N, C-alpha and C positions, 0 to 999 in steps of 0.2 A: 602418530602411534606412540611415540615416547611419552608425550604429555598425557595421553590417556592411561598408559601403564602407570605413570607416577600418580595420577589421580586415584586409580584403583587401589594402589598400595596405601595411599593416605586414608581412603575410605575403610579399607581392611583394618588398618591400625586403630582407627576411631572405633569401629565395631568391636574389635578385640578388647579395647580399653573398657567399653561399656559392658561387655559380657563379663569381664573380670570383676568389675565393680558389683554387678548383680550376684556373681558367685560368692564374693567376699561377704556380701550382706546376708547370705544364708537364705535368700529369697528362693522360693520354688520357681523353677524355670519351665514354662509350658509353651510348647510350640504347636501351632495349628497346622496340620498337614492334610493333604488329600489330593485327589485328581483335580486337574484344572476344571474350573467352573462348578465345583461341588458345593460352594457356599462358604468357603473358609473366611473370606473377608466380611461377609454378612454376620457370621457367628462372632468374629473378632469385634466388630462394631457393637453387637448386642451385649457382649460380655463386658467390654471396656468403655462403652459409650464414646468410642473414637469415631472418626469420620474417614476411615480408610476408603479409598476408591473402590467401588463395586461396579462391575460391568459384566454383561453376558457375552464374554469373548475370551479367547485363549490368552493366557498370560496377562490378565488385567493387573495382577500384582507382580512386579518384577523386583521389588526391593522389600526386604523384611521390615515390618513396623512392629515396635514393641511398646506395650503400655502396662502400667501397674494395675492389678486387679486386687481389690480388698476382699479377702475371703472370710474375715472374722476378726475378732479382737486380737490385734497384734500380728495377724497373719496376712501376708501379701504374696502375690505371685506376679512374675513378669511373664506376660503372655505375648507371644510373637506370631504375627500373621506371615505366612511364607508363600513363595511362588508355587503355583500348581504343578503337579507332576503329570507326565504323560507317558503312555506306553511307547516302547521302542525309541526313547529319546536317544539321539546319536551321542556317542561317547564324548565327542567334542563339546556338545551343549551341556552335558552333565558337568564337565570341567568348567565351563563358562558360568554356570549357576552355582558352582560350589561355594563361592563367597556368600551368596544369598542363603545358602542352606546351612551355613555354619551354626545358625541359631538352632536348627533342628538337632545337629550333632551334639550340641552342648546342653540340650534340654533334659530335664528330669522326668518329664511326662509329655507324651504326644496326644493331642486330640485329633484323631483321624476322622475327618469329615467325609462322609460317603453320600452321594446323590442316590437316594433310595429309588427315585423315579427313573433312573437311567437303566435301560435294558441290559447293559453290560457292566453293572456295578461290581459284580464279582471279579471280572477281569481288571477293572480299575483298581480295586483293592489289591489285587496281586501285583499290578504295575507299581503302585505306590510302595508296597512292601519290597519290591525288587530295587527300587531307587533307594529306599532307606538302607537296604543291605549294602548297596554299592557305595553309599557315602559314609558307612560305618555307624548307622543309627538303628540297626535292626533289633538290638537288645534293649532299647529304651521302652519302658512300659507304655502301652497304648490304651486309650479309651476310644471306642468307635462311636461316632456321633452320626446317627442316621438323619440326614437332612432331606427336605423336599418330600416328606412322607405324605403330605397333603395332595401330592400329584400322583400318588399310586392308586390305581384303579381299586375300588373297594375299600379304601382307607376311610376312616372316620375323619373327613376333612376338617370340620370345625374343631373337633377335639384335638386333632394333630396340630393345628395352628396354635391352639391355646397352650400347648406344651412348649412351644418356642418361646 
């Protein structure tokens, strides 16, 4: 247990150093957030051409991954893929994931990915916003990204896919 705690402290220090470097650079910090399995890692991969692990399962992402995204001449952003949020996450687990959510708390902008095809997407949005409030990120500006729109009954499937 002692070794594990020491390793976690080392990882936390490394991440803090990386975040501080990004903050000093003046780079826009964007964190992709959302309910678990909403498509955060897929969006991250599409935006950054990264190869982050993608799976149709809970907590496929357990560790934040950050990549640089070129937005235009001389403008870059640091985009971070984060762990998925869930409703009624036990307080102890929120504490355990706190280290992985530090990227979110330090972000300038949140891309909130929502699974449009999920019947409870409104409740999932509320759950994500509740976790954001709990970790101190409720006031960070959000852009909502409606994902999986091609799976919604009556949606223009081929047109929706082309927007991705």
